[in-house]
LOFI-445839 format. One record per residue (C-alpha): residue number from 1; residue in three letters; x, z, y. Coordinates in nm, 2 decimals, m for minus. Each point is the difference from the previous one (the first is absolute). Layout:
LOFI-445839
> NUM; ALA; X; Z; Y
...
end
This chain:
LOFI-445839
> 1; MET; m1.91; m0.89; m1.72
> 2; SER; 0.26; m0.13; m0.25
> 3; ALA; 0.34; 0.15; m0.02
> 4; TYR; 0.26; m0.15; 0.23
> 5; THR; 0.29; m0.18; m0.17
> 6; GLY; 0.29; m0.14; 0.20
> 7; THR; 0.24; m0.26; m0.14
> 8; LEU; 0.37; 0.01; m0.01
> 9; ASN; 0.02; m0.28; 0.25
> 10; GLU; m0.21; 0.21; 0.24
> 11; THR; 0.22; 0.30; m0.02
> 12; GLN; 0.33; m0.19; 0.05
> 13; ARG; m0.05; m0.25; 0.28
> 14; MET; m0.09; 0.04; 0.37
> 15; ASP; m0.32; m0.20; 0.01
> 16; THR; m0.23; m0.03; 0.30
> 17; ALA; m0.22; 0.30; m0.10
> 18; ALA; 0.31; 0.22; m0.04
> 19; ALA; 0.14; m0.12; 0.33
> 20; VAL; m0.33; 0.07; 0.19
> 21; ALA; m0.03; 0.34; m0.17
> 22; VAL; 0.36; 0.10; 0.10
> 23; ALA; m0.06; m0.11; 0.36
> 24; LEU; m0.32; 0.20; 0.03
> 25; THR; 0.17; 0.31; m0.15
> 26; VAL; 0.29; m0.02; 0.23
> 27; VAL; m0.21; m0.05; 0.32
> 28; GLY; m0.25; 0.26; m0.11
> 29; TRP; 0.25; 0.27; m0.08
> 30; ALA; 0.22; m0.09; 0.30
> 31; SER; m0.29; 0.07; 0.23
> 32; ALA; m0.07; 0.33; m0.17
> 33; PHE; 0.29; 0.19; 0.16
> 34; PRO; m0.12; m0.04; 0.36
> 35; ALA; m0.36; 0.05; m0.11
> 36; ILE; 0.09; 0.33; m0.17
> 37; ARG; 0.18; 0.12; 0.31
> 38; ALA; m0.31; m0.08; 0.20
> 39; GLY; m0.23; 0.17; m0.25
> 40; LEU; 0.21; 0.31; m0.01
> 41; ALA; m0.07; 0.05; 0.37
> 42; ALA; m0.36; 0.07; m0.09
> 43; PHE; 0.00; 0.12; m0.36
> 44; GLN; 0.20; 0.24; m0.21
> 45; PRO; 0.21; m0.18; m0.28
> 46; LEU; m0.22; 0.08; m0.30
> 47; GLU; m0.32; m0.06; 0.20
> 48; LEU; 0.13; m0.34; 0.12
> 49; GLY; 0.07; m0.10; m0.36
> 50; ALA; m0.34; 0.12; m0.13
> 51; LEU; m0.19; m0.19; 0.26
> 52; ARG; 0.22; m0.31; m0.03
> 53; PHE; m0.06; m0.03; m0.37
> 54; ALA; m0.37; 0.10; 0.02
> 55; ILE; m0.04; m0.31; 0.21
> 56; ALA; 0.19; m0.21; m0.25
> 57; ALA; m0.18; 0.15; m0.30
> 58; VAL; m0.35; m0.11; 0.10
> 59; PRO; 0.05; m0.38; m0.04
> 60; ALA; 0.23; 0.07; m0.30
> 61; ALA; m0.27; 0.19; m0.18
> 62; ILE; m0.25; m0.27; 0.08
> 63; PHE; 0.24; m0.26; m0.14
> 64; LEU; 0.03; 0.20; m0.33
> 65; ALA; m0.38; 0.05; m0.02
> 66; VAL; m0.07; m0.37; 0.04
> 67; LYS; 0.28; m0.14; m0.21
> 68; ARG; m0.03; 0.27; m0.28
> 69; PRO; 0.36; m0.07; m0.12
> 70; ALA; 0.12; 0.08; m0.35
> 71; LEU; 0.04; 0.38; m0.06
> 72; PRO; 0.35; 0.13; m0.05
> 73; ARG; 0.12; 0.10; m0.34
> 74; ILE; 0.07; 0.36; m0.07
> 75; ASP; 0.37; m0.05; 0.03
> 76; GLU; m0.05; m0.17; 0.34
> 77; LEU; m0.20; 0.27; 0.16
> 78; TRP; 0.31; 0.19; 0.12
> 79; ARG; 0.14; m0.31; 0.16
> 80; PHE; m0.31; m0.05; 0.21
> 81; GLY; m0.01; 0.37; 0.08
> 82; PHE; 0.37; m0.02; 0.11
> 83; GLY; m0.08; m0.28; 0.24
> 84; GLY; m0.27; 0.20; 0.18
> 85; ALA; 0.17; 0.34; 0.00
> 86; ILE; 0.36; m0.10; 0.06
> 87; PHE; 0.00; m0.35; 0.16
> 88; VAL; m0.29; 0.07; 0.24
> 89; ALA; m0.05; 0.37; 0.05
> 90; LEU; 0.35; 0.15; m0.04
> 91; TYR; 0.18; m0.30; 0.16
> 92; THR; m0.23; 0.01; 0.30
> 93; ALA; 0.02; 0.38; 0.05
> 94; MET; 0.38; 0.00; m0.02
> 95; LEU; 0.04; m0.30; 0.23
> 96; ASN; m0.25; 0.14; 0.26
> 97; PHE; 0.18; 0.33; 0.01
> 98; GLY; 0.34; m0.17; 0.01
> 99; GLU; m0.10; m0.21; 0.30
> 100; LEU; m0.07; 0.31; 0.20
> 101; THR; 0.38; 0.05; 0.04
> 102; VAL; 0.17; m0.32; m0.11
> 103; SER; 0.04; m0.30; 0.23
> 104; ALA; m0.14; m0.34; m0.09
> 105; GLY; 0.35; m0.15; m0.06
> 106; ALA; 0.11; 0.29; m0.22
> 107; ALA; m0.32; 0.00; m0.19
> 108; GLY; 0.03; m0.38; m0.06
> 109; PHE; 0.36; 0.06; m0.13
> 110; ILE; m0.10; 0.28; m0.24
> 111; ILE; m0.31; m0.17; m0.13
> 112; ASN; 0.21; m0.30; m0.09
> 113; VAL; 0.18; 0.20; m0.27
> 114; SER; m0.31; m0.08; m0.20
> 115; PRO; 0.10; m0.36; m0.11
> 116; ILE; 0.33; 0.14; m0.13
> 117; PHE; m0.17; 0.27; m0.20
> 118; THR; m0.24; m0.27; m0.13
> 119; ALA; 0.28; m0.24; m0.11
> 120; ILE; 0.19; 0.27; m0.18
> 121; MET; m0.31; 0.13; m0.19
> 122; ALA; m0.13; m0.36; m0.07
> 123; MET; 0.33; m0.08; m0.17
> 124; ALA; 0.00; 0.33; m0.20
> 125; LEU; m0.37; 0.03; m0.09
> 126; LEU; m0.15; m0.35; 0.02
> 127; GLY; 0.30; m0.20; m0.12
> 128; GLU; 0.01; m0.22; 0.31
> 129; ARG; 0.32; m0.17; 0.10
> 130; PHE; 0.15; 0.03; 0.35
> 131; SER; 0.31; m0.22; 0.05
> 132; ARG; 0.31; 0.08; 0.20
> 133; LEU; m0.12; m0.25; 0.26
> 134; ALA; m0.32; 0.20; 0.03
> 135; TRP; 0.18; 0.33; 0.04
> 136; LEU; 0.22; m0.17; 0.27
> 137; GLY; m0.32; m0.10; 0.18
> 138; THR; m0.14; 0.35; m0.04
> 139; VAL; 0.32; 0.15; 0.16
> 140; ILE; m0.02; m0.25; 0.29
> 141; SER; m0.37; 0.08; 0.06
> 142; PHE; 0.06; 0.38; m0.02
> 143; THR; 0.29; m0.03; 0.25
> 144; GLY; m0.23; m0.19; 0.24
> 145; ILE; m0.26; 0.28; m0.02
> 146; GLY; 0.27; 0.25; 0.07
> 147; ILE; 0.10; m0.19; 0.31
> 148; ILE; m0.36; m0.01; 0.11
> 149; ALA; m0.02; 0.38; m0.04
> 150; VAL; 0.31; 0.05; 0.21
> 151; ALA; m0.13; m0.24; 0.26
> 152; ASP; m0.32; 0.21; 0.02
> 153; GLY; 0.20; 0.24; 0.22
> 154; HIS; m0.10; 0.32; m0.17
> 155; GLY; 0.27; m0.01; m0.28
> 156; LEU; m0.04; 0.11; m0.36
> 157; HIS; m0.07; 0.37; m0.03
> 158; PHE; m0.08; 0.11; m0.35
> 159; ASN; m0.23; 0.29; 0.07
> 160; ALA; m0.30; 0.11; m0.20
> 161; GLY; m0.20; m0.30; 0.15
> 162; ALA; 0.26; m0.24; m0.13
> 163; LEU; m0.02; 0.15; m0.35
> 164; LEU; m0.38; m0.04; 0.01
> 165; VAL; 0.04; m0.37; 0.08
> 166; LEU; 0.25; m0.03; m0.28
> 167; GLY; m0.25; 0.16; m0.23
> 168; SER; m0.26; m0.26; 0.10
> 169; ALA; 0.25; m0.27; m0.08
> 170; LEU; 0.05; 0.15; m0.34
> 171; CYS; m0.38; 0.01; m0.05
> 172; SER; m0.03; m0.37; 0.07
> 173; ALA; 0.29; m0.10; m0.23
> 174; VAL; m0.12; 0.21; m0.29
> 175; ASN; m0.35; m0.13; 0.03
> 176; THR; 0.12; m0.36; m0.01
> 177; ILE; 0.16; 0.07; m0.33
> 178; VAL; m0.29; 0.21; m0.14
> 179; GLN; m0.28; m0.25; 0.09
> 180; LYS; 0.19; m0.33; m0.07
> 181; PRO; m0.12; m0.01; m0.37
> 182; LEU; m0.36; 0.02; 0.12
> 183; PHE; 0.01; m0.35; 0.14
> 184; ALA; 0.03; m0.15; m0.35
> 185; ARG; m0.37; 0.10; m0.06
> 186; HIS; m0.16; 0.08; 0.33
> 187; HIS; m0.05; m0.21; 0.32
> 188; PRO; 0.22; 0.12; 0.29
> 189; LEU; m0.30; 0.05; 0.22
> 190; THR; m0.15; 0.23; m0.26
> 191; ILE; 0.32; 0.21; 0.00
> 192; ALA; 0.02; 0.01; 0.38
> 193; ALA; m0.37; 0.09; 0.04
> 194; SER; 0.04; 0.28; m0.26
> 195; ASN; 0.30; 0.13; 0.19
> 196; MET; m0.21; 0.01; 0.32
> 197; VAL; m0.29; 0.19; m0.15
> 198; LEU; 0.21; 0.25; m0.20
> 199; GLY; 0.23; 0.06; 0.29
> 200; ALA; m0.30; 0.06; 0.23
> 201; LEU; m0.14; 0.25; m0.25
> 202; CYS; 0.34; 0.19; m0.01
> 203; LEU; m0.01; 0.02; 0.38
> 204; SER; m0.37; 0.08; 0.03
> 205; PRO; 0.04; 0.38; 0.05
> 206; PHE; 0.15; m0.08; 0.34
> 207; LEU; m0.28; m0.24; 0.10
> 208; PRO; m0.24; 0.26; 0.16
> 209; GLU; 0.27; 0.11; 0.24
> 210; ALA; 0.09; m0.37; 0.06
> 211; PHE; m0.36; m0.06; 0.11
> 212; ARG; 0.02; 0.29; 0.24
> 213; GLN; 0.32; m0.13; 0.15
> 214; ALA; m0.15; m0.35; 0.02
> 215; ALA; m0.29; 0.14; 0.21
> 216; ILE; 0.25; 0.10; 0.28
> 217; ALA; 0.25; m0.28; m0.05
> 218; ASP; 0.06; m0.26; 0.27
> 219; ASN; m0.05; m0.37; m0.05
> 220; ALA; 0.36; m0.07; m0.08
> 221; GLY; 0.01; 0.26; m0.28
> 222; LEU; m0.33; m0.13; m0.15
> 223; GLY; 0.12; m0.36; 0.03
> 224; ALA; 0.33; 0.09; m0.17
> 225; VAL; m0.17; 0.17; m0.30
> 226; ILE; m0.25; m0.29; m0.05
> 227; TYR; 0.28; m0.25; 0.02
> 228; LEU; 0.20; 0.20; m0.26
> 229; GLY; m0.30; 0.01; m0.23
> 230; VAL; m0.05; m0.38; 0.02
> 231; VAL; 0.33; m0.17; 0.04
> 232; PRO; 0.29; 0.21; m0.14
> 233; SER; m0.23; 0.15; m0.26
> 234; LEU; m0.28; m0.22; m0.13
> 235; ILE; 0.17; m0.34; 0.07
> 236; ALA; 0.37; 0.09; m0.05
> 237; TYR; m0.04; 0.20; m0.31
> 238; ALA; m0.21; m0.28; m0.16
> 239; ALA; 0.27; m0.25; 0.11
> 240; TRP; 0.28; 0.21; m0.15
> 241; ALA; m0.19; 0.03; m0.33
> 242; THR; m0.03; m0.38; 0.00
> 243; ALA; 0.37; m0.05; 0.07
> 244; LEU; 0.10; 0.25; m0.27
> 245; SER; m0.22; m0.18; m0.25
> 246; ARG; 0.18; m0.33; 0.06
> 247; LEU; 0.36; 0.11; 0.05
> 248; PRO; 0.25; 0.23; m0.18
> 249; ALA; m0.02; 0.35; 0.15
> 250; ALA; 0.36; 0.00; 0.13
> 251; ARG; m0.04; m0.34; 0.17
> 252; ALA; m0.34; 0.08; 0.15
> 253; SER; 0.14; 0.33; 0.14
> 254; ASN; 0.29; m0.18; 0.16
> 255; PHE; m0.23; m0.18; 0.24
> 256; LEU; m0.09; 0.34; 0.15
> 257; TYR; 0.33; m0.01; 0.19
> 258; LEU; m0.19; m0.23; 0.23
> 259; VAL; m0.23; 0.28; 0.11
> 260; SER; 0.24; 0.15; 0.26
> 261; PRO; 0.09; m0.32; 0.19
> 262; THR; m0.37; m0.11; m0.02
> 263; SER; m0.09; 0.34; 0.15
> 264; ALA; 0.24; m0.07; 0.29
> 265; LEU; m0.15; m0.34; 0.05
> 266; ILE; m0.35; 0.15; 0.01
> 267; GLY; 0.13; 0.25; 0.26
> 268; PHE; 0.13; m0.28; 0.21
> 269; PHE; m0.33; m0.20; 0.01
> 270; TRP; m0.24; 0.30; m0.01
> 271; LEU; 0.18; 0.27; 0.21
> 272; GLY; 0.25; m0.21; 0.19
> 273; GLU; 0.29; 0.19; m0.16
> 274; VAL; 0.31; m0.22; 0.03
> 275; PRO; 0.25; 0.05; m0.29
> 276; SER; 0.37; 0.05; 0.08
> 277; LEU; 0.26; m0.25; m0.12
> 278; LEU; 0.10; 0.25; m0.27
> 279; GLY; m0.36; 0.01; m0.11
> 280; ILE; m0.02; m0.38; m0.02
> 281; LEU; 0.32; 0.00; m0.20
> 282; GLY; m0.15; 0.25; m0.24
> 283; GLY; m0.31; m0.21; m0.04
> 284; ALA; 0.20; m0.31; m0.07
> 285; LEU; 0.20; 0.18; m0.27
> 286; ALA; m0.32; 0.13; m0.16
> 287; LEU; m0.15; m0.35; m0.01
> 288; GLY; 0.33; m0.14; m0.12
> 289; GLY; 0.02; 0.24; m0.29
> 290; VAL; m0.35; m0.09; m0.12
> 291; ILE; 0.10; m0.37; 0.02
> 292; VAL; 0.31; 0.07; m0.21
> 293; VAL; m0.21; 0.18; m0.27
> 294; ASN; m0.23; m0.31; m0.03
> 295; LEU; 0.28; m0.27; 0.02
> 296; LYS; m0.02; m0.09; m0.37
> 297; ARG; m0.38; 0.04; m0.03
end
């Protein structure tokens, strides 16, 4: 397979492919929070992550075997390894352990520090430009996520679980910066599939115990882990790689502010959870901030 080369036009404008990729990422990752909570009722955190990405790694490995993409250069190997070890394995472990003690609203608030981390690092390390208007939109979105967290009813308690969720946000932001240069030479699906396979290998020591827990898990727990492997992992990670290949890192990450209000919307239709007026206000602000960031695009 030939090396993937994106154009400047692809990486600056919000075309149809980028819009679809962003939408799939937001919906996929928004649905991951309730699915993780359901999965943790039947699996331990590391075992849940191991089985989740083992499921995602099988079709990812088949894709790599069939497509036979260009091999990474020596200086790119660490970037691929970083994606599997940090963006998949460590991110998942920290988030799963964090969700044992952190409410959904608080977790959504903390994880949304990631776009801020990404914007700062993209400006410093990738030479990207983030205007004052974009920073204003970021502040508006982050305020909205904070309101959603307060509306969750559990408050913001920065315990060990909260620090773990914050660590997972940092993993995501750093990986965005580390892997962004790969898109100049490699297809985004190649990068996403490699992340799945390498991440699954990192978590594989916990797979035997995951199978033992799966043998006694109820249907809800099994359904949750299968869903996590297919939608928030296989589909959403591939979509995120596509979005990142076509948009600047800071701008692509800003769309992740839509994850929390989308999660609330999914909870309304799936679980019948009616958001409070405060939660609706927070969601509107989160959406409004994303719109502000993209006003001049």
